N, C-alpha and C positions, 0 to 999 in steps of 0.2 A: 590531644589527638582524637579525632572522631573516629568511632568503629565503623568500619566498611563491611559490607556483606553482599553477595551477589543478589540480583533481584530475581525473583521467580515469578512466573507468569500470574499466579494468584495474588502476588504482591501488586501487580498492574491492573489486573480485573478479576475479582474474586469469583469462584466457580458459579455461584448463584446469579450473577449478573451477565447480561448479554450485550450491554451497551455501556461505555465509559465516556467521560468528557476529558479530553487531553488537548490542552493549549486552546481551550474555547470551542473545540470540535467534538461533536458526538461521533465516537468511533465504535463501530459494531465488533463484537467478537468474530473472528473469521476474515477481517478486512485484509490482513496482510496476506493471508493464505490466498484469498481470491485475487489480490493483486499480482502475486507470483504466478498462480495459474494462468491468469490472462496474459501475462508478459510471455510465459512460455507458448501459449496459444498463438499470439501474435507472430512469434518468430517463425512458426511453421505455415503461416498464412501468406499467400500471394495478396497483394493490394487489391487485386481485381476479384478476389474471392468474395462471395456475397456476405460472408459472415465477419469479414475484416473489420468494416465500419462499426459493427456491433461491439466488437472487442475493443477497439479504439475508444468508443464512447463510454463503455464501462471502466476502462483504464482511467480516462479523464474524470469520471464521477468519483473514483476511488482516491485520486492523487490528493485532495485536501486532507483526507483522513490519514493516508499513509504519511504525508508531510507533518501533520500535527503530532504523530507518533514519534517523529525525528528520524525516520529511515533514511532520508535524504541528507542528514547531516553526518552520517556516518558511511553510507553507501552511495556509489555513483553508477548510473545506469551504463552499460556497455554499448547498447544499441542506440545509434543515432535517432532512430525512430522514436524509441521511448523517451530519450532525451527531450526530443521535440514535444512530445505528448506532455511531458512533465512541465516544461518551460511555458507552454500554452495554457496550462490549467492553474 
């Protein structure tokens, strides 16, 4: 039987690195945090707000890295708007 142990952040990306390659995609440190922050921003914006499209564009840009990390393998979006952004990216 193989020995299992919890994965720590530094096991995924050592402290001295800012970028890692996951499933062939370059992923910057902070990507997941930025994605979550933008999802929260989007929830508070009306689609007519001047900043709305900027947040949508940033989310679309982050989706490939978030997907490469495997977030969507274990979590599903609650927001239909976010689900659409993910599906289109």
